[in-house]
DSSP file (Angstrom, degrees, kcal/mol; ACC not computed):
  #  RESIDUE AA STRUCTURE BP1 BP2  ACC     N-H-->O    O-->H-N    N-H-->O    O-->H-N    TCO  KAPPA ALPHA  PHI   PSI    X-CA   Y-CA   Z-CA
    1    1 A X     >        0   0    0      0, 0.0     4,-2.3     0, 0.0     5,-0.2   0.000 360.0 360.0 360.0 -43.8   -1.1    1.6   -8.5
    2    2 A X  H  >  +     0   0    0      1,-0.2     4,-2.6     2,-0.2     5,-0.2   0.897 360.0  50.3 -65.7 -39.6   -3.8   -0.9   -7.9
    3    3 A X  H  > S+     0   0    0      2,-0.2     4,-2.5     1,-0.2     5,-0.2   0.882 110.3  50.6 -67.4 -37.3   -1.8   -3.8   -9.4
    4    4 A X  H  > S+     0   0    0      2,-0.2     4,-2.4     1,-0.2    -2,-0.2   0.930 112.2  46.9 -64.1 -45.3    1.2   -2.9   -7.2
    5    5 A X  H  X S+     0   0    0     -4,-2.3     4,-2.7     2,-0.2    -2,-0.2   0.909 112.7  49.7 -63.3 -42.7   -1.0   -2.9   -4.1
    6    6 A X  H  X S+     0   0    0     -4,-2.6     4,-1.8     2,-0.2    -2,-0.2   0.933 111.9  47.2 -63.6 -46.4   -2.7   -6.2   -5.1
    7    7 A X  H  X S+     0   0    0     -4,-2.5     4,-0.8     1,-0.2    -1,-0.2   0.918 113.3  49.7 -61.3 -43.2    0.7   -7.9   -5.7
    8    8 A X  H >X S+     0   0    0     -4,-2.4     4,-2.8     1,-0.2     3,-1.0   0.930 110.6  48.7 -61.1 -47.0    2.0   -6.5   -2.4
    9    9 A X  H 3< S+     0   0    0     -4,-2.7    -1,-0.2     1,-0.3    -2,-0.2   0.779 107.9  55.2 -68.4 -25.6   -1.0   -7.7   -0.4
   10   10 A X  H 3< S+     0   0    0     -4,-1.8    -1,-0.3    -5,-0.2    -2,-0.2   0.680 115.9  39.5 -75.5 -16.7   -0.8  -11.2   -2.0
   11   11 A X  H << S+     0   0    0     -3,-1.0     2,-0.5    -4,-0.8    -2,-0.2   0.807 116.2  46.0 -99.2 -38.6    2.8  -11.3   -0.8
   12   12 A X     <  -     0   0    0     -4,-2.8     3,-0.4     1,-0.2    -1,-0.2  -0.938  61.9-166.6-116.1 118.1    2.6   -9.7    2.7
   13   13 A X  S    S+     0   0    0     -2,-0.5     2,-0.4     1,-0.3    -1,-0.2   0.937  83.7  16.1 -72.2 -48.6   -0.2  -10.9    5.0
   14   14 A X  S    S-     0   0    0     32,-0.0    -1,-0.3     0, 0.0     2,-0.1  -0.693  83.7-169.5-127.5  78.7   -0.1   -8.3    7.7
   15   15 A X        -     0   0    0     -3,-0.4     2,-0.2    -2,-0.4    30,-0.0  -0.342  15.3-132.8 -74.4 148.6    1.9   -5.3    6.4
   16   16 A X     >  -     0   0    0      1,-0.1     4,-2.3    -2,-0.1     5,-0.2  -0.487  30.7-106.1 -85.3 166.5    3.1   -2.4    8.6
   17   17 A X  H  > S+     0   0    0      1,-0.2     4,-2.7     2,-0.2     5,-0.2   0.893 123.0  54.5 -60.5 -38.3    2.6    1.1    7.4
   18   18 A X  H  > S+     0   0    0      1,-0.2     4,-2.1     2,-0.2    -1,-0.2   0.900 108.0  48.4 -62.4 -41.4    6.4    1.3    6.7
   19   19 A X  H  > S+     0   0    0      2,-0.2     4,-2.6     1,-0.2    -1,-0.2   0.902 111.5  50.4 -65.3 -41.4    6.2   -1.8    4.5
   20   20 A X  H  X S+     0   0    0     -4,-2.3     4,-2.4     2,-0.2    -2,-0.2   0.947 110.8  48.5 -62.0 -48.4    3.2   -0.4    2.6
   21   21 A X  H  X S+     0   0    0     -4,-2.7     4,-0.9     1,-0.2    -1,-0.2   0.892 113.0  48.1 -60.2 -40.3    5.0    2.9    2.0
   22   22 A X  H  < S+     0   0    0     -4,-2.1     3,-0.4    -5,-0.2     4,-0.4   0.917 113.1  47.6 -66.5 -43.0    8.1    1.1    0.8
   23   23 A X  H  < S+     0   0    0     -4,-2.6     3,-0.4     1,-0.2    -2,-0.2   0.860 118.3  40.5 -67.2 -35.4    6.1   -1.2   -1.5
   24   24 A X  H >X S+     0   0    0     -4,-2.4     3,-1.6    -5,-0.2     4,-0.9   0.516  87.7  95.6 -91.3  -5.1    4.1    1.7   -3.0
   25   25 A X  T 3< S+     0   0    0     -4,-0.9     3,-0.3    -3,-0.4    -1,-0.2   0.785  78.5  58.4 -60.8 -28.6    7.0    4.2   -3.2
   26   26 A X  T 34 S+     0   0    0     -3,-0.4    -1,-0.3    -4,-0.4    -2,-0.1   0.730 115.7  33.7 -74.1 -19.8    7.7    3.4   -6.9
   27   27 A X  T <4 S+     0   0    0     -3,-1.6     2,-0.5    -4,-0.1    -1,-0.2   0.370  94.7  98.3-118.3   3.9    4.2    4.3   -8.0
   28   28 A X  S  < S-     0   0    0     -4,-0.9     2,-0.3    -3,-0.3     6,-0.1  -0.825  70.6-130.1 -97.6 128.4    3.2    7.1   -5.7
   29   29 A X    >   -     0   0    0     -2,-0.5     3,-0.9     1,-0.1    -2,-0.1  -0.585   9.2-147.6 -73.4 131.6    3.7   10.7   -7.0
   30   30 A X  T 3  S+     0   0    0     -2,-0.3    -1,-0.1     1,-0.2     4,-0.1   0.548  87.7  74.5 -79.3  -6.7    5.6   12.7   -4.4
   31   31 A X  T 3  S+     0   0    0      2,-0.1     2,-0.3     0, 0.0    -1,-0.2   0.564  96.3  50.6 -85.0  -7.1    3.7   15.9   -5.3
   32   32 A X  S <  S-     0   0    0     -3,-0.9     2,-0.3     2,-0.0    -4,-0.0  -0.840  92.9 -97.6-124.4 163.9    0.5   14.9   -3.5
   33   33 A X        -     0   0    0     -2,-0.3     3,-0.1     1,-0.1     4,-0.1  -0.637  33.2-175.7 -75.3 136.7   -0.3   13.6   -0.1
   34   34 A X     >  +     0   0    0     -2,-0.3     4,-2.0     1,-0.1     3,-0.2   0.126  48.5 111.8-124.6  21.9   -0.7    9.8   -0.2
   35   35 A X  H  > S+     0   0    0      1,-0.2     4,-2.5     2,-0.2     5,-0.2   0.861  78.6  57.2 -60.6 -35.3   -1.8    9.0    3.3
   36   36 A X  H  > S+     0   0    0      2,-0.2     4,-2.1     1,-0.2    -1,-0.2   0.870 105.4  49.7 -63.9 -37.3   -5.2    8.0    1.9
   37   37 A X  H  > S+     0   0    0     -3,-0.2     4,-2.3     2,-0.2     5,-0.2   0.928 111.4  48.4 -67.7 -45.1   -3.6    5.4   -0.4
   38   38 A X  H  X S+     0   0    0     -4,-2.0     4,-2.3     1,-0.2    -2,-0.2   0.918 112.5  49.1 -61.2 -43.7   -1.6    4.0    2.5
   39   39 A X  H  X S+     0   0    0     -4,-2.5     4,-2.4     1,-0.2    -1,-0.2   0.874 109.9  51.8 -64.0 -37.8   -4.7    3.8    4.6
   40   40 A X  H  X S+     0   0    0     -4,-2.1     4,-2.3     2,-0.2    -2,-0.2   0.905 110.4  47.4 -66.9 -41.2   -6.6    2.1    1.8
   41   41 A X  H  X S+     0   0    0     -4,-2.3     4,-2.0     2,-0.2    -2,-0.2   0.913 112.5  50.1 -65.8 -41.2   -4.0   -0.6    1.4
   42   42 A X  H  X S+     0   0    0     -4,-2.3     4,-1.3     2,-0.2    -2,-0.2   0.904 111.2  48.9 -62.5 -41.3   -3.9   -1.1    5.2
   43   43 A X  H  X S+     0   0    0     -4,-2.4     4,-0.9     1,-0.2     3,-0.2   0.897 109.7  51.7 -65.7 -39.8   -7.7   -1.5    5.2
   44   44 A X  H  X S+     0   0    0     -4,-2.3     4,-0.6     1,-0.2     3,-0.5   0.863 105.4  56.2 -64.4 -35.3   -7.6   -3.9    2.3
   45   45 A X  H  < S+     0   0    0     -4,-2.0     3,-0.5     1,-0.2    -1,-0.2   0.839 105.6  52.0 -65.2 -32.1   -5.0   -6.0    4.2
   46   46 A X  H  < S+     0   0    0     -4,-1.3    -1,-0.2    -3,-0.2    -2,-0.2   0.722 103.3  58.2 -76.3 -21.9   -7.4   -6.3    7.2
   47   47 A X  H  <        0   0    0     -4,-0.9    -1,-0.2    -3,-0.5    -2,-0.2   0.621 360.0 360.0 -86.3 -12.6  -10.3   -7.5    5.1
   48   48 A X     <        0   0    0     -4,-0.6    -1,-0.2    -3,-0.5    -2,-0.1   0.486 360.0 360.0 -79.6 360.0   -8.5  -10.6    3.7
């Protein structure tokens, strides 16, 4: 999950929530809430 997020953030400078969800969809388990993961990736995008 972290490697997917890192690769995505190295590719997309200012991602939208929709882009983050699409990029992370292959590695996110659908049985849990993943809003925290999306928020963390969005926060990481802002710090670069």
